[in-house]
C-alpha positions in Angstrom: 0.0 0.0 0.0 2.9 2.4 0.8 5.3 1.3 -2.0 5.2 4.6 -3.9 5.8 6.5 -0.7 8.7 4.2 0.3 10.2 4.6 -3.1 9.9 8.4 -3.0 11.3 8.5 0.5 14.2 6.4 -0.4 15.0 8.4 -3.5 14.9 11.6 -1.5 17.2 10.1 1.1 19.5 8.9 -1.7 19.8 12.5 -3.0 20.5 13.7 0.5 23.2 11.2 1.3 24.7 11.2 -2.2 25.0 15.0 -2.0 27.8 14.6 0.5 29.9 12.3 -1.7 31.5 15.0 -3.7 32.2 17.2 -0.6 33.5 14.3 1.5 35.7 12.7 -1.2 37.0 16.1 -2.1 37.9 16.8 1.5 39.8 13.5 1.7 41.6 14.1 -1.6 42.6 17.5 -0.4 44.3 15.8 2.5 46.1 13.6 0.0 44.4 10.4 1.1 43.2 8.8 -2.1 42.8 5.4 -0.5 40.4 6.8 2.1 38.5 8.7 -0.7 37.9 5.4 -2.4 36.9 3.9 1.0 34.3 6.6 1.6 32.9 6.5 -1.9 32.5 2.7 -1.6 30.8 3.0 1.8 28.3 5.5 0.4 27.7 3.5 -2.7 26.9 0.5 -0.6 24.5 2.6 1.6 22.7 3.6 -1.6 22.8 0.2 -3.2 19.2 -0.7 -2.2 17.8 2.4 -4.0 16.8 1.1 -7.4 13.5 2.5 -8.5 13.5 0.2 -11.6 13.8 -2.9 -9.4 11.4 -4.7 -7.0 9.9 -2.2 -4.6 9.2 -5.0 -2.2 12.9 -5.4 -1.6 13.6 -1.7 -1.2 14.9 -0.7 2.2 13.1 2.0 4.1 14.9 5.3 4.5 15.4 4.7 8.3 16.8 1.2 7.6 19.3 2.7 5.2 20.3 5.3 7.7 20.7 2.8 10.5 22.8 0.6 8.2 24.9 3.6 7.2 25.5 4.6 10.8 26.8 1.1 11.7 29.2 1.1 8.8 30.5 4.6 9.4 31.2 3.5 13.0 32.9 0.3 12.0 34.9 1.4 8.9 36.0 5.0 9.5 37.7 4.8 12.9 41.0 5.9 11.2 39.3 8.9 9.4 37.9 11.1 12.1 37.3 14.2 10.0 35.5 12.2 7.3 33.6 10.3 9.9 32.4 13.6 11.5 31.2 14.8 8.1 29.1 11.7 7.4 27.8 11.6 11.0 26.7 15.2 10.5 24.8 14.2 7.3 23.2 11.3 9.0 22.2 13.4 11.9 20.4 15.9 9.7 18.7 13.1 7.8 17.5 11.5 11.1 16.2 15.0 12.1 14.3 15.4 8.9 12.7 12.0 9.4 11.6 13.0 12.9 14.0 10.6 14.7 15.3 13.2 17.0 17.1 11.0 19.5 19.1 9.4 16.8 19.8 12.8 15.2 21.1 14.2 18.5 23.4 11.2 19.0 24.9 11.5 15.5 25.3 15.2 15.7 26.9 15.2 19.1 29.4 12.6 18.0 30.2 14.6 14.9 30.7 17.7 16.9 33.1 16.0 19.3 35.2 14.8 16.4 35.3 18.1 14.8 36.4 20.0 17.9 39.0 17.4 18.7 40.6 17.3 15.2 39.8 20.7 13.7 39.6 23.0 16.7 36.8 24.7 18.5 36.7 27.7 16.2 36.6 25.8 12.9 33.9 26.7 10.4 32.6 23.0 10.5 32.0 23.4 14.3 29.7 26.3 13.4 27.9 23.9 11.0 27.5 21.4 13.8 26.1 24.1 16.2 23.6 25.2 13.5 22.3 21.6 13.0 22.2 20.9 16.7 20.6 24.2 17.4 17.8 23.7 14.9 17.2 20.2 16.3 16.8 21.7 19.8 14.4 24.3 18.3 12.3 21.6 16.7 12.1 19.7 20.0 11.0 22.8 21.8 14.1 23.8 23.8 14.2 27.3 22.5 16.8 28.6 25.0 19.3 25.9 24.1 18.6 26.4 20.4 19.2 30.2 20.9 22.5 29.6 22.7 23.8 27.1 20.1 22.9 29.4 17.2 24.5 32.4 18.9 27.7 30.4 19.2 27.6 29.4 15.6 27.2 33.1 14.5 30.3 34.0 16.5 32.3 31.1 14.9 31.2 32.1 11.4 32.0 35.7 12.0 35.5 34.8 13.1 36.2 32.1 10.5 34.4 33.5 7.5 33.9 37.2 8.2 30.9 39.1 9.5 29.4 39.6 6.0 29.5 36.0 4.9 26.2 34.6 3.6 26.4 31.8 6.1 26.3 34.4 8.9 23.1 35.7 7.3 21.5 32.3 7.1 22.3 31.6 10.8 21.1 35.0 11.9 17.7 34.1 10.4 17.4 31.0 12.5 18.7 32.9 15.6 15.9 35.5 15.0 13.3 32.8 15.0 14.7 31.4 18.3 14.6 34.9 19.8 11.0 35.3 18.8 10.1 32.1 20.6 11.8 33.4 23.7 9.8 36.6 23.5 12.8 38.8 22.5 11.0 40.5 19.7 13.4 43.4 19.5 16.4 41.0 19.3 14.5 38.9 16.8 13.8 41.9 14.5 17.4 43.0 14.7 18.8 39.5 13.7 16.3 39.2 10.8 17.0 42.6 9.4 20.8 42.1 9.6 20.3 38.8 7.8 18.4 40.5 5.0 21.0 43.3 4.7 23.9 40.8 4.3 21.9 38.9 1.6 21.1 42.1 -0.3 24.8 43.2 -0.3 25.7 39.9 -1.8 22.9 40.0 -4.4 21.2 36.9 -2.9 17.7 38.1 -3.3 16.4 34.6 -3.8 18.5 32.9 -1.1 16.5 30.7 1.4 17.8 33.1 4.1 15.7 35.9 2.5 12.6 33.8 2.6 13.2 32.9 6.2 13.8 36.5 7.2 10.6 37.7 5.4 8.7 34.9 7.2 10.1 35.9 10.6 9.3 39.5 10.0 5.8 38.6 9.0 5.3 36.5 12.1 6.5 39.3 14.3 3.9 41.6 12.8 1.2 38.9 13.0 1.9 38.3 16.6 2.0 42.1 17.2 -1.6 42.3 16.1 -0.9 43.8 12.7 -2.0 41.0 10.3 -2.3 43.2 7.2 1.3 44.4 7.6 2.3 40.7 7.9 0.5 39.7 4.7 3.0 41.1 2.1 6.0 39.7 4.0 4.5 36.3 4.2 3.4 36.4 0.6 7.0 37.2 -0.4 8.2 34.3 1.8 5.9 31.8 0.2 6.7 33.0 -3.3 10.4 32.5 -2.7 9.9 29.1 -1.1 7.7 28.0 -3.9 10.4 29.1 -6.4 13.3 27.6 -4.6 11.8 24.6 -2.8 8.6 23.9 -4.8 4.9 24.3 -4.1 4.7 21.1 -2.1 7.6 21.6 0.3 6.7 21.6 4.0 8.4 25.0 4.5 6.0 26.4 1.9 3.1 24.7 3.8 4.1 26.4 7.0 3.8 29.9 5.5 0.4 29.0 4.0 -0.9 28.2 7.4 0.0 31.7 8.7 -1.5 33.3 5.6 -4.6 31.3 6.4 -4.5 32.7 10.0 -4.6 36.2 8.5 -7.7 35.4 6.5 -9.3 33.8 9.5 -8.7 36.9 11.6 -10.4 39.0 8.8 -13.3 36.5 8.7 -12.4 35.5 5.1 -13.4 32.0 6.0 -13.4 30.3 2.5 -10.0 31.8 1.7 -8.7 30.6 5.0 -10.1 27.1 4.5 -8.4 26.8 1.1 -5.0 27.7 2.5 -5.4 25.4 5.4 -6.5 22.6 3.0 -3.4 23.1 0.9 -1.2 23.1 3.9 -2.8 19.9 5.1 -2.2 18.2 1.8 1.5 19.2 1.8 2.0 17.8 5.3 0.2 14.6 4.6 2.2 14.0 1.4 5.4 14.6 3.2 4.8 12.8 6.5 1.7 10.6 6.0 -1.7 11.1 7.6 -0.8 9.6 10.9 2.2 11.9 11.6 1.7 14.7 14.1 2.5 17.4 11.5 -1.0 17.4 9.9 -2.6 18.1 13.3 -2.2 21.9 13.1 -3.8 22.4 9.7 -6.6 20.0 10.7 -7.2 22.1 13.9 -7.3 25.3 11.8 -9.8 23.7 9.4 -11.9 22.6 12.4 -12.0 26.2 13.7 -13.3 27.3 10.3 -15.9 24.5 10.4 -17.1 25.6 13.8 -17.4 29.3 12.7 -19.4 28.2 9.7 -21.8 26.1 11.9 -20.5 22.7 10.7 -20.2 21.3 14.2 -20.1 17.6 13.3 -17.3 18.1 10.8 -15.4 20.3 13.3 -15.7 17.6 15.9 -14.4 15.0 13.5 -11.4 17.1 12.6 -10.6 18.0 16.2 -10.7 14.3 17.1 -8.4 13.3 14.2 -6.0 16.1 15.2 -5.9 14.9 18.8 
């Protein structure tokens, strides 16, 4: 019943893991370790060996099984390559995080961070990458204070290692602004988001994901500040950029659609709100499946519209499903 979803999930995972092959092998070769480069390429090829969309779907490994197998092999086969091992553990950690396996993600990311600090130094750019990944994981699990502190550390490392105007500083400032908003530091959030935008503009990165994130954050600050009509154009810019860069069915696009629906709901534009909530629900269900917690929020918002329109039975059904 879920063969198509399994195939799609495995292919997405293949693209994610395969994307690190060039970076990792290039890193090893730059260190004049051609034998290790071949070892890493062989390990990754083996990890992706089960992904064959032209073959029997019944024999296709699930994405989580592929990750678990990859984690075991990285641990067993890369003991003598700590920097490469750290890079692959980082990729695995982000993949686990994207699949909602937060404990596994934290374990892989912490191990990667320890190796990077030990072998590259505490101020190396890759330690900043580690702190960003771990900080966003903490954000997703609701520890906004720890997320803030990790992201703040990463900004400092990037500023020192790459320079204060580097695009990676801008991207991390956007995440930091989001964490500050969650902590109620609205002034600090606005400051980080505006600086992120300024850096991107100076680099001509008008369509960078950091720009979409900053517009989204600025829109949310205005929405939470009871100025929904000022929020609308910012959120519309954010969703246009995310649709352009990530596609109309990406979960990040769906998140902005939910907030645009909230604006219509506040203005009593109920049919417009319902359409946006429905689209957000479809995006979440395609990405995560109908039983994942992610569709609960758009379901709840649809139930609120149902109740306002007097459709109490339908509202009750949606609320029950969301719970």
